[in-house]
Structure formats: C-alpha cells, structure tokens
A tleap script that builds the chain and sets N, CA, C and O, in Angstrom:
source leaprc.protein.ff14SB
mol = sequence {
  NMET HIE ARG GLY ALA VAL ARG ARG ARG ARG
  ARG ALA LEU ALA GLY SER GLY TRP PRO ALA
  PRO GLY ALA ARG ARG TYR ALA LEU ILE ALA
  LYS VAL THR ASN GLY SER MET LEU VAL LEU
  LYS THR GLY LEU PHE TYR GLY PRO GLY ARG
  TRP PHE PRO VAL GLY THR ASP SER GLY CYS
  MET LEU TYR TYR HIE ALA GLY VAL PRO PRO
  GLN LEU ILE PHE SER TYR TYR ASP PRO ASN
  LEU GLY ASP ASN GLY GLY GLY ALA SER VAL
  ARG VAL SER GLN TRP TRP GLY GLU CLEU
}
set mol.1.N position { 9.303 7.880 25.519 }
set mol.1.CA position { 10.271 8.024 24.461 }
set mol.1.C position { 10.149 9.440 23.895 }
set mol.1.O position { 9.037 9.939 23.722 }
set mol.2.N position { 11.249 10.077 23.613 }
set mol.2.CA position { 11.289 11.418 23.049 }
set mol.2.C position { 10.679 11.425 21.643 }
set mol.2.O position { 10.853 10.470 20.886 }
set mol.3.N position { 9.951 12.521 21.289 }
set mol.3.CA position { 9.274 12.593 19.987 }
set mol.3.C position { 10.235 12.404 18.817 }
set mol.3.O position { 9.885 11.747 17.837 }
set mol.4.N position { 11.421 12.959 18.898 }
set mol.4.CA position { 12.407 12.795 17.827 }
set mol.4.C position { 12.782 11.341 17.624 }
set mol.4.O position { 12.931 10.883 16.491 }
set mol.5.N position { 12.934 10.611 18.732 }
set mol.5.CA position { 13.261 9.182 18.641 }
set mol.5.C position { 12.113 8.404 18.010 }
set mol.5.O position { 12.353 7.477 17.236 }
set mol.6.N position { 10.875 8.761 18.326 }
set mol.6.CA position { 9.708 8.096 17.734 }
set mol.6.C position { 9.676 8.344 16.233 }
set mol.6.O position { 9.439 7.415 15.461 }
set mol.7.N position { 9.912 9.587 15.806 }
set mol.7.CA position { 9.915 9.900 14.371 }
set mol.7.C position { 11.009 9.128 13.636 }
set mol.7.O position { 10.760 8.591 12.556 }
set mol.8.N position { 12.223 9.062 14.205 }
set mol.8.CA position { 13.310 8.320 13.567 }
set mol.8.C position { 12.965 6.841 13.467 }
set mol.8.O position { 13.262 6.196 12.461 }
set mol.9.N position { 12.342 6.306 14.504 }
set mol.9.CA position { 11.984 4.890 14.511 }
set mol.9.C position { 10.965 4.583 13.421 }
set mol.9.O position { 11.068 3.550 12.760 }
set mol.10.N position { 9.982 5.462 13.221 }
set mol.10.CA position { 8.966 5.243 12.184 }
set mol.10.C position { 9.548 5.369 10.787 }
set mol.10.O position { 9.075 4.710 9.860 }
set mol.11.N position { 10.573 6.208 10.618 }
set mol.11.CA position { 11.178 6.397 9.302 }
set mol.11.C position { 12.196 5.315 8.967 }
set mol.11.O position { 12.637 5.224 7.821 }
set mol.12.N position { 12.572 4.509 9.922 }
set mol.12.CA position { 13.583 3.480 9.703 }
set mol.12.C position { 13.099 2.469 8.667 }
set mol.12.O position { 11.902 2.214 8.536 }
set mol.13.N position { 14.046 1.906 7.944 }
set mol.13.CA position { 13.710 0.909 6.931 }
set mol.13.C position { 13.489 -0.449 7.578 }
set mol.13.O position { 14.136 -0.800 8.565 }
set mol.14.N position { 12.564 -1.200 7.002 }
set mol.14.CA position { 12.233 -2.526 7.520 }
set mol.14.C position { 13.299 -3.540 7.135 }
set mol.14.O position { 13.954 -3.415 6.100 }
set mol.15.N position { 13.455 -4.531 7.972 }
set mol.15.CA position { 14.437 -5.585 7.731 }
set mol.15.C position { 13.824 -6.803 7.065 }
set mol.15.O position { 12.723 -6.733 6.519 }
set mol.16.N position { 14.529 -7.903 7.111 }
set mol.16.CA position { 14.148 -9.113 6.390 }
set mol.16.C position { 12.887 -9.788 6.927 }
set mol.16.O position { 12.265 -10.561 6.198 }
set mol.17.N position { 12.489 -9.529 8.159 }
set mol.17.CA position { 11.292 -10.162 8.702 }
set mol.17.C position { 9.996 -9.469 8.316 }
set mol.17.O position { 8.920 -9.892 8.740 }
set mol.18.N position { 10.078 -8.427 7.533 }
set mol.18.CA position { 8.905 -7.650 7.133 }
set mol.18.C position { 8.485 -8.035 5.717 }
set mol.18.O position { 9.302 -8.557 4.960 }
set mol.19.N position { 7.211 -7.786 5.339 }
set mol.19.CA position { 6.720 -8.191 4.011 }
set mol.19.C position { 7.422 -7.512 2.830 }
set mol.19.O position { 7.490 -8.100 1.751 }
set mol.20.N position { 7.942 -6.301 3.000 }
set mol.20.CA position { 8.629 -5.586 1.913 }
set mol.20.C position { 9.937 -5.014 2.453 }
set mol.20.O position { 10.016 -3.812 2.705 }
set mol.21.N position { 10.968 -5.846 2.637 }
set mol.21.CA position { 12.228 -5.370 3.192 }
set mol.21.C position { 12.758 -4.169 2.420 }
set mol.21.O position { 12.714 -4.138 1.190 }
set mol.22.N position { 13.256 -3.186 3.150 }
set mol.22.CA position { 13.801 -1.991 2.523 }
set mol.22.C position { 12.818 -0.838 2.457 }
set mol.22.O position { 13.231 0.302 2.245 }
set mol.23.N position { 11.522 -1.099 2.633 }
set mol.23.CA position { 10.518 -0.030 2.654 }
set mol.23.C position { 10.476 0.577 4.057 }
set mol.23.O position { 10.911 -0.048 5.024 }
set mol.24.N position { 9.959 1.774 4.157 }
set mol.24.CA position { 9.849 2.436 5.459 }
set mol.24.C position { 8.787 1.750 6.317 }
set mol.24.O position { 7.681 1.473 5.852 }
set mol.25.N position { 9.132 1.487 7.553 }
set mol.25.CA position { 8.199 0.837 8.481 }
set mol.25.C position { 6.982 1.718 8.731 }
set mol.25.O position { 7.101 2.941 8.800 }
set mol.26.N position { 5.816 1.102 8.867 }
set mol.26.CA position { 4.539 1.740 9.203 }
set mol.26.C position { 4.034 2.696 8.123 }
set mol.26.O position { 3.179 3.535 8.402 }
set mol.27.N position { 4.537 2.586 6.917 }
set mol.27.CA position { 4.085 3.416 5.799 }
set mol.27.C position { 2.933 2.714 5.082 }
set mol.27.O position { 2.517 1.626 5.481 }
set mol.28.N position { 2.426 3.333 4.037 }
set mol.28.CA position { 1.392 2.733 3.207 }
set mol.28.C position { 2.066 1.886 2.134 }
set mol.28.O position { 3.015 2.333 1.490 }
set mol.29.N position { 1.572 0.654 1.940 }
set mol.29.CA position { 2.100 -0.239 0.914 }
set mol.29.C position { 0.942 -0.738 0.059 }
set mol.29.O position { -0.221 -0.624 0.446 }
set mol.30.N position { 1.269 -1.292 -1.107 }
set mol.30.CA position { 0.242 -1.813 -2.010 }
set mol.30.C position { 0.770 -3.052 -2.712 }
set mol.30.O position { 1.974 -3.311 -2.733 }
set mol.31.N position { -0.156 -3.815 -3.289 }
set mol.31.CA position { 0.207 -4.956 -4.134 }
set mol.31.C position { -0.883 -5.122 -5.185 }
set mol.31.O position { -2.014 -4.678 -4.991 }
set mol.32.N position { -0.539 -5.761 -6.296 }
set mol.32.CA position { -1.524 -6.105 -7.320 }
set mol.32.C position { -1.807 -7.599 -7.225 }
set mol.32.O position { -0.942 -8.383 -6.833 }
set mol.33.N position { -3.038 -7.987 -7.590 }
set mol.33.CA position { -3.417 -9.401 -7.478 }
set mol.33.C position { -2.958 -10.221 -8.669 }
set mol.33.O position { -2.803 -11.436 -8.551 }
set mol.34.N position { -2.734 -9.580 -9.826 }
set mol.34.CA position { -2.141 -10.259 -10.974 }
set mol.34.C position { -1.499 -9.212 -11.874 }
set mol.34.O position { -1.749 -8.016 -11.722 }
set mol.35.N position { -0.680 -9.661 -12.801 }
set mol.35.CA position { 0.098 -8.722 -13.591 }
set mol.35.C position { 1.311 -8.254 -12.816 }
set mol.35.O position { 1.759 -8.930 -11.890 }
set mol.36.N position { 1.844 -7.105 -13.185 }
set mol.36.CA position { 2.986 -6.547 -12.461 }
set mol.36.C position { 2.941 -5.026 -12.512 }
set mol.36.O position { 2.359 -4.430 -13.419 }
set mol.37.N position { 3.567 -4.420 -11.520 }
set mol.37.CA position { 3.624 -2.966 -11.407 }
set mol.37.C position { 5.084 -2.538 -11.545 }
set mol.37.O position { 5.964 -3.065 -10.864 }
set mol.38.N position { 5.327 -1.580 -12.431 }
set mol.38.CA position { 6.654 -0.986 -12.561 }
set mol.38.C position { 6.616 0.369 -11.870 }
set mol.38.O position { 5.833 1.242 -12.245 }
set mol.39.N position { 7.457 0.541 -10.869 }
set mol.39.CA position { 7.573 1.819 -10.175 }
set mol.39.C position { 8.681 2.585 -10.892 }
set mol.39.O position { 9.860 2.254 -10.765 }
set mol.40.N position { 8.289 3.621 -11.652 }
set mol.40.CA position { 9.251 4.336 -12.485 }
set mol.40.C position { 10.359 5.003 -11.670 }
set mol.40.O position { 11.503 5.074 -12.121 }
set mol.41.N position { 10.028 5.486 -10.485 }
set mol.41.CA position { 11.007 6.185 -9.645 }
set mol.41.C position { 12.215 5.300 -9.305 }
set mol.41.O position { 13.347 5.779 -9.240 }
set mol.42.N position { 11.958 4.013 -9.091 }
set mol.42.CA position { 13.034 3.091 -8.708 }
set mol.42.C position { 13.448 2.145 -9.834 }
set mol.42.O position { 14.522 1.547 -9.784 }
set mol.43.N position { 12.584 2.011 -10.859 }
set mol.43.CA position { 12.854 1.074 -11.939 }
set mol.43.C position { 12.601 -0.373 -11.557 }
set mol.43.O position { 13.029 -1.281 -12.270 }
set mol.44.N position { 11.911 -0.608 -10.444 }
set mol.44.CA position { 11.664 -1.969 -9.963 }
set mol.44.C position { 10.289 -2.463 -10.386 }
set mol.44.O position { 9.316 -1.708 -10.370 }
set mol.45.N position { 10.212 -3.748 -10.767 }
set mol.45.CA position { 8.950 -4.419 -11.066 }
set mol.45.C position { 8.504 -5.196 -9.838 }
set mol.45.O position { 9.325 -5.796 -9.144 }
set mol.46.N position { 7.215 -5.185 -9.573 }
set mol.46.CA position { 6.631 -5.968 -8.479 }
set mol.46.C position { 5.550 -6.848 -9.061 }
set mol.46.O position { 4.575 -6.347 -9.621 }
set mol.47.N position { 5.709 -8.160 -8.937 }
set mol.47.CA position { 4.743 -9.113 -9.458 }
set mol.47.C position { 3.554 -9.274 -8.536 }
set mol.47.O position { 3.466 -8.607 -7.504 }
set mol.48.N position { 2.633 -10.161 -8.905 }
set mol.48.CA position { 1.423 -10.354 -8.111 }
set mol.48.C position { 1.739 -10.797 -6.684 }
set mol.48.O position { 2.552 -11.692 -6.456 }
set mol.49.N position { 1.076 -10.146 -5.738 }
set mol.49.CA position { 1.246 -10.496 -4.337 }
set mol.49.C position { 2.480 -9.900 -3.670 }
set mol.49.O position { 2.667 -10.081 -2.467 }
set mol.50.N position { 3.320 -9.200 -4.409 }
set mol.50.CA position { 4.543 -8.620 -3.827 }
set mol.50.C position { 4.269 -7.173 -3.417 }
set mol.50.O position { 3.896 -6.348 -4.251 }
set mol.51.N position { 4.452 -6.874 -2.152 }
set mol.51.CA position { 4.165 -5.550 -1.604 }
set mol.51.C position { 5.218 -4.544 -2.044 }
set mol.51.O position { 6.398 -4.875 -2.153 }
set mol.52.N position { 4.780 -3.303 -2.298 }
set mol.52.CA position { 5.693 -2.218 -2.634 }
set mol.52.C position { 5.231 -0.936 -1.944 }
set mol.52.O position { 4.038 -0.767 -1.690 }
set mol.53.N position { 6.167 -0.028 -1.638 }
set mol.53.CA position { 5.806 1.210 -0.948 }
set mol.53.C position { 5.083 2.178 -1.883 }
set mol.53.O position { 5.419 2.286 -3.062 }
set mol.54.N position { 4.089 2.877 -1.341 }
set mol.54.CA position { 3.365 3.921 -2.071 }
set mol.54.C position { 3.198 5.122 -1.143 }
set mol.54.O position { 3.404 5.015 0.066 }
set mol.55.N position { 2.831 6.238 -1.703 }
set mol.55.CA position { 2.619 7.429 -0.900 }
set mol.55.C position { 2.700 8.678 -1.746 }
set mol.55.O position { 2.696 8.606 -2.975 }
set mol.56.N position { 2.775 9.824 -1.090 }
set mol.56.CA position { 2.752 11.090 -1.809 }
set mol.56.C position { 3.942 11.268 -2.737 }
set mol.56.O position { 3.865 12.041 -3.692 }
set mol.57.N position { 5.033 10.573 -2.480 }
set mol.57.CA position { 6.213 10.707 -3.330 }
set mol.57.C position { 6.449 9.481 -4.209 }
set mol.57.O position { 7.571 9.250 -4.660 }
set mol.58.N position { 5.399 8.690 -4.458 }
set mol.58.CA position { 5.545 7.458 -5.238 }
set mol.58.C position { 5.880 7.722 -6.697 }
set mol.58.O position { 6.585 6.932 -7.325 }
set mol.59.N position { 5.384 8.818 -7.236 }
set mol.59.CA position { 5.597 9.076 -8.655 }
set mol.59.C position { 4.720 8.173 -9.510 }
set mol.59.O position { 3.808 7.519 -9.005 }
set mol.60.N position { 4.998 8.141 -10.789 }
set mol.60.CA position { 4.193 7.340 -11.727 }
set mol.60.C position { 4.566 5.871 -11.640 }
set mol.60.O position { 5.708 5.499 -11.371 }
set mol.61.N position { 3.552 5.056 -11.878 }
set mol.61.CA position { 3.738 3.610 -11.919 }
set mol.61.C position { 3.020 3.091 -13.149 }
set mol.61.O position { 1.971 3.613 -13.524 }
set mol.62.N position { 3.570 2.084 -13.768 }
set mol.62.CA position { 2.945 1.459 -14.929 }
set mol.62.C position { 2.511 0.046 -14.566 }
set mol.62.O position { 3.278 -0.727 -13.992 }
set mol.63.N position { 1.267 -0.279 -14.911 }
set mol.63.CA position { 0.732 -1.600 -14.607 }
set mol.63.C position { 0.655 -2.412 -15.888 }
set mol.63.O position { 0.151 -1.927 -16.901 }
set mol.64.N position { 1.146 -3.637 -15.852 }
set mol.64.CA position { 1.123 -4.544 -16.997 }
set mol.64.C position { 0.326 -5.781 -16.633 }
set mol.64.O position { 0.532 -6.375 -15.575 }
set mol.65.N position { -0.602 -6.174 -17.532 }
set mol.65.CA position { -1.323 -7.433 -17.318 }
set mol.65.C position { -1.921 -7.907 -18.630 }
set mol.65.O position { -2.018 -7.155 -19.601 }
set mol.66.N position { -2.306 -9.133 -18.635 }
set mol.66.CA position { -2.998 -9.719 -19.781 }
set mol.66.C position { -4.093 -10.614 -19.225 }
set mol.66.O position { -3.812 -11.590 -18.530 }
set mol.67.N position { -5.319 -10.287 -19.528 }
set mol.67.CA position { -6.415 -11.157 -19.110 }
set mol.67.C position { -7.182 -10.665 -17.914 }
set mol.67.O position { -7.859 -9.639 -17.976 }
set mol.68.N position { -7.077 -11.397 -16.824 }
set mol.68.CA position { -7.905 -11.203 -15.637 }
set mol.68.C position { -7.752 -9.784 -15.073 }
set mol.68.O position { -6.627 -9.341 -14.841 }
set mol.69.N position { -8.862 -9.062 -14.849 }
set mol.69.CA position { -8.765 -7.724 -14.247 }
set mol.69.C position { -8.150 -7.802 -12.842 }
set mol.69.O position { -8.498 -8.682 -12.055 }
set mol.70.N position { -7.249 -6.892 -12.543 }
set mol.70.CA position { -6.535 -6.932 -11.262 }
set mol.70.C position { -7.246 -6.140 -10.182 }
set mol.70.O position { -8.202 -5.409 -10.438 }
set mol.71.N position { -6.751 -6.310 -8.978 }
set mol.71.CA position { -7.104 -5.452 -7.858 }
set mol.71.C position { -5.808 -4.830 -7.355 }
set mol.71.O position { -4.749 -5.458 -7.379 }
set mol.72.N position { -5.910 -3.588 -6.900 }
set mol.72.CA position { -4.801 -2.913 -6.246 }
set mol.72.C position { -5.169 -2.846 -4.775 }
set mol.72.O position { -6.142 -2.185 -4.411 }
set mol.73.N position { -4.409 -3.516 -3.928 }
set mol.73.CA position { -4.725 -3.663 -2.506 }
set mol.73.C position { -3.736 -2.843 -1.683 }
set mol.73.O position { -2.529 -2.897 -1.917 }
set mol.74.N position { -4.253 -2.088 -0.723 }
set mol.74.CA position { -3.429 -1.257 0.150 }
set mol.74.C position { -3.444 -1.795 1.573 }
set mol.74.O position { -4.406 -2.435 1.997 }
set mol.75.N position { -2.362 -1.527 2.307 }
set mol.75.CA position { -2.288 -1.907 3.712 }
set mol.75.C position { -1.290 -1.002 4.420 }
set mol.75.O position { -0.506 -0.297 3.784 }
set mol.76.N position { -1.336 -1.034 5.752 }
set mol.76.CA position { -0.306 -0.389 6.559 }
set mol.76.C position { 0.838 -1.366 6.690 }
set mol.76.O position { 0.622 -2.575 6.774 }
set mol.77.N position { 2.042 -0.858 6.706 }
set mol.77.CA position { 3.209 -1.711 6.685 }
set mol.77.C position { 3.756 -1.983 8.075 }
set mol.77.O position { 4.375 -1.122 8.699 }
set mol.78.N position { 3.514 -3.194 8.544 }
set mol.78.CA position { 4.109 -3.656 9.793 }
set mol.78.C position { 4.410 -5.141 9.642 }
set mol.78.O position { 4.020 -5.739 8.639 }
set mol.79.N position { 5.085 -5.748 10.598 }
set mol.79.CA position { 5.482 -7.140 10.415 }
set mol.79.C position { 4.324 -8.139 10.409 }
set mol.79.O position { 4.507 -9.276 9.976 }
set mol.80.N position { 3.131 -7.741 10.881 }
set mol.80.CA position { 1.974 -8.644 10.899 }
set mol.80.C position { 0.814 -7.978 10.159 }
set mol.80.O position { -0.004 -7.296 10.776 }
set mol.81.N position { 0.738 -8.172 8.845 }
set mol.81.CA position { -0.319 -7.547 8.048 }
set mol.81.C position { -1.693 -8.109 8.389 }
set mol.81.O position { -2.702 -7.447 8.147 }
set mol.82.N position { -1.753 -9.302 8.938 }
set mol.82.CA position { -3.022 -9.950 9.250 }
set mol.82.C position { -3.828 -9.271 10.337 }
set mol.82.O position { -5.042 -9.463 10.406 }
set mol.83.N position { -3.191 -8.483 11.189 }
set mol.83.CA position { -3.934 -7.825 12.269 }
set mol.83.C position { -4.281 -6.371 11.945 }
set mol.83.O position { -4.796 -5.650 12.800 }
set mol.84.N position { -4.002 -5.943 10.717 }
set mol.84.CA position { -4.304 -4.560 10.341 }
set mol.84.C position { -5.799 -4.386 10.119 }
set mol.84.O position { -6.449 -5.223 9.493 }
set mol.85.N position { -6.324 -3.306 10.632 }
set mol.85.CA position { -7.741 -3.006 10.469 }
set mol.85.C position { -7.919 -1.512 10.342 }
set mol.85.O position { -6.951 -0.762 10.212 }
set mol.86.N position { -9.158 -1.092 10.382 }
set mol.86.CA position { -9.422 0.333 10.244 }
set mol.86.C position { -9.398 0.716 8.786 }
set mol.86.O position { -9.769 -0.082 7.926 }
set mol.87.N position { -8.970 1.914 8.498 }
set mol.87.CA position { -8.950 2.346 7.113 }
set mol.87.C position { -8.109 3.578 6.927 }
set mol.87.O position { -7.669 4.216 7.884 }
set mol.88.N position { -7.902 3.889 5.692 }
set mol.88.CA position { -7.152 5.080 5.313 }
set mol.88.C position { -7.797 5.641 4.061 }
set mol.88.O position { -8.437 4.910 3.305 }
set mol.89.N position { -7.634 6.911 3.846 }
set mol.89.CA position { -8.129 7.544 2.633 }
set mol.89.C position { -6.984 7.554 1.624 }
set mol.89.O position { -5.945 8.170 1.862 }
set mol.90.N position { -7.179 6.871 0.501 }
set mol.90.CA position { -6.141 6.759 -0.523 }
set mol.90.C position { -6.696 7.303 -1.830 }
set mol.90.O position { -7.805 6.950 -2.233 }
set mol.91.N position { -5.932 8.156 -2.489 }
set mol.91.CA position { -6.342 8.707 -3.779 }
set mol.91.C position { -5.426 8.160 -4.861 }
set mol.91.O position { -4.204 8.286 -4.781 }
set mol.92.N position { -6.032 7.549 -5.877 }
set mol.92.CA position { -5.283 6.982 -6.992 }
set mol.92.C position { -5.746 7.685 -8.261 }
set mol.92.O position { -6.946 7.765 -8.520 }
set mol.93.N position { -4.816 8.190 -9.045 }
set mol.93.CA position { -5.133 8.794 -10.333 }
set mol.93.C position { -4.710 7.830 -11.420 }
set mol.93.O position { -3.637 7.231 -11.349 }
set mol.94.N position { -5.565 7.679 -12.438 }
set mol.94.CA position { -5.301 6.726 -13.498 }
set mol.94.C position { -5.429 7.418 -14.842 }
set mol.94.O position { -6.377 8.166 -15.079 }
set mol.95.N position { -4.470 7.164 -15.720 }
set mol.95.CA position { -4.515 7.701 -17.074 }
set mol.95.C position { -4.505 6.537 -18.042 }
set mol.95.O position { -3.785 5.558 -17.845 }
set mol.96.N position { -5.307 6.647 -19.089 }
set mol.96.CA position { -5.353 5.636 -20.138 }
set mol.96.C position { -4.643 6.189 -21.351 }
set mol.96.O position { -4.709 7.388 -21.618 }
set mol.97.N position { -3.989 5.358 -22.064 }
set mol.97.CA position { -3.333 5.786 -23.279 }
set mol.97.C position { -2.448 4.704 -23.821 }
set mol.97.O position { -2.133 3.726 -23.144 }
set mol.98.N position { -2.058 4.894 -25.038 }
set mol.98.CA position { -1.160 3.924 -25.667 }
set mol.98.C position { 0.261 4.406 -25.539 }
set mol.98.O position { 0.547 5.595 -25.677 }
set mol.99.N position { 1.135 3.486 -25.279 }
set mol.99.CA position { 2.566 3.834 -25.151 }
set mol.99.C position { 3.273 3.600 -26.450 }
set mol.99.O position { 4.478 3.832 -26.547 }
savepdb mol mol.pdb
quit
C-alpha cells in the first residue's frame, strides 16, 4: 500500500463499531473511572467509562467528581481494546484552583 494511502487510512474517523465513534482511528484515547470530563475544545462531556480522544491538540479539559478518587486510563484506539498491550509515554499537566 502506498504511504499516502496508509496515512489517510490512519487519519480516518472511526465508525459505529468502534469504542468512540467519530474519533480518529489508532489515536490515543482516554476515559475516567468516575465523575465526568469536559473537553473544552468540543464542549462535550464524557461520563465514567466513555472513551474520548486525547493528544497534543486536546486543549484544556475540566474534570468533575464528588467522592471517590478517579483514575484516568489511556489506550490506543482500535476496534478491539482488549488486545492492546505495550505502552506509550503520556504527559498530563494538572492545575489546581477554584473556578
């Protein structure tokens, strides 16, 4: 397959059979275990267990929760998240403050 075709295929948006329809295929995704995440760039809220796209152009996100401390879980985005292994280097910056 030609390199240009491979790049276009990787940038294509995922369909309904994928965990986060509308996100770019094979990109980095994340989810929170409880509470919800507001992605300011899109204005969308993602509740617990719902995957959302992240990456260098994610912009700021606001996390809302009450009670149980959450986990932020990352994965590679493909139709079968259960077979993902290996690792990636992810940098998360966090700011504390009152709104």
